[in-house]
N, C-alpha and C positions, 0 to 999 in steps of 0.2 A: 241552844247554842247562843252564846253572847254575841252582840254585834261586833263587827270588825272596827278597828280604830277609825278608818276613813268614813265608815257609815255613822259612827258616833259623832265624829266632828261635823259631818254634814247635818245631822239632826240638831246639834248645838247651834250651828250657823242658821238653820231655819228658825229656831226659837228666837235667836237674836234679831233676825230680820222682822219677825212678827212683833217683837217688843219695840223695835225702832219705828215700824209703821203704825203701831198703836199710839206712840207718843208724838210722832212728827208726820206731817203731810209729805208723802213721797214726791209730790210734784215740787216741793220746796227743796228737799234734800238732794234731788237729782238735777236741779236747775243748772248748776255750774257745768255738769257733764253735758247736758243737752245744749247749752249755749256754746261750749267748746266744740262739740260735734258740728253744730250749724256753722260756726265760724270757719271750720276746716274747709268748707266748700267755697268760702269767699277768698281764701288765700290759694286755693288749689286743693286737690284731693288725690290720694293714692292709697289703695289697699290691695289685698291679694286678688280681688275681682276686677278692679278698675285700673286702667292705665294711669300713671302719674301725670297730673295736669297742674301746671303753675299758672294761675291767673295773673295777668299783667296788672300791677297796682296803679298804673297810669291810666287805666280805662276810666271813663265816667262812672259814677256810682250806680246809675241805673243799668248800664251795660254789665258791670261786674255782678250786680245782683241777679240779672237775667241769666248770665252764664253760670253763676253759682247754683241757681235753681235748676238749670238743666243738668249740671253735674250731680246734684242730689237726686234728681229723678232718674238719671242714668244709673246711679249707684243702686237704687232700690229695684230698678228693672233688672239689673244684672243679678241681684240677689234672688229675684223671682225666677229667673232662668236657671240659676244654679240649683235652686230648690226643686224645680220641676224636673231637671235632668237627674238629680239624685233620686227623686221619687220614681222616675221611669226606670232607672237602673235597678232599684230595689224591688220594684214590682215584677221585673223580668228575670230576677236572679234565680228563681226556682228554689228559694229557701224554704218553701213550704208554709210560709206565713199565711198566705191567702187560703190555702186548703185547711189550715188549722183553725180558721175562723168561720168555717162553713161555706166558703166561697169555692167555686170550681172553676179552674182555668179552662178556657176553650182550647181545642187542639189546633186551631188555626192561627 
């Protein structure tokens, strides 16, 4: 059975990514995105996990940097909590995945 169109496009994309990384250092090609992400914490941050925060631009640079660092750390901490909650729900869902891999669930 031939691959579906989306599978084929995914494979083409993977080949393209390997070619790009073969020719260019990924740290250089993603530098603009990483700089933009880091700067988003200096002006404030908001995503689906975090409350929207606007940092006061009148704050001294050192204080803005400290607050931006705390926003960034809070963002990653929220991501870790969300991942742990999802993992806990998945492991309790009774979908049979654990049993299918040779693990036995306790009755308690």
